[in-house]
N, C-alpha and C positions, 0 to 999 in steps of 0.2 A: 755761718760764723755762729759760734756759738763764747759765752763767756771767757773761758780759757785761753782759745786762740786768741780773742780781742787783746787777753792781759797780755799776751806772750806778743803780739806786734806790738803793743805799745811800750813794752819794756825793751825788748829786742832795739826799737827805735829809741830808745832814752827819752822817752817822754813822760811825765809826772802824770798821775793821773789827777790833782790835781788841775792842770791845765786842760785834760782831756772835760774834765766836768765843765769848767767855766767856758769853753769853748762850745761844749754840747746844750749847756743849760741842763742837763743830768745832774743831781746831786751827787756829791761826793762819794754817800753814805751806799746810795744805788748804784754807783758805777762799779764800785769794790761787791756789792750782792751779787752784780751780772758776774763780774768778770770772777767771782769764785762759786759761782754755779746755784747761788743761793735763790736766787730769782730768774725766772725766765724775762728775760728782754723783748719788748715790744719790734716788731719787723724796724718801725719807726726810729726807736732806739737805737738797735743795729746799725742804720744807715746812717743815721747822726754820728756815732763813734767811727765807723768807717770812715766818713767823711772826714771828720774833726782829724782822724790819725791822720790820712792822707795829706789834709792842707799843713798839716804840722809839721810834718815830717820835708815837704815840698821846701817851708819856711826855714825850717833849721840847714838845709842842703843848699840855699841860695845865699844865706849867711855864711855857710863855713866857705862857701866858694868867694862871695866878696873877701873874706876874712884874710885868707890864703892867695887872693891877689896884692894886696897890702901889705903881706905879709906878718899878718896878726895870726901869730899859734892860737890854735884853738882845742 
């Protein structure tokens, strides 16, 4: 997966770059450069970003389900 695909996945999921940066330990500027194709990420970085996106998406979905159960609009 290239940087642009990672960015598209992140944006589509509604997850901020700052949150992915914090979750992965990848500097926000470096994450931005990866997403824009300015630098080639290591396979480790790609894996960390993908894992963080998956975990954050799952967490958001759990929160949305709980909010719906109690009638809290999101």
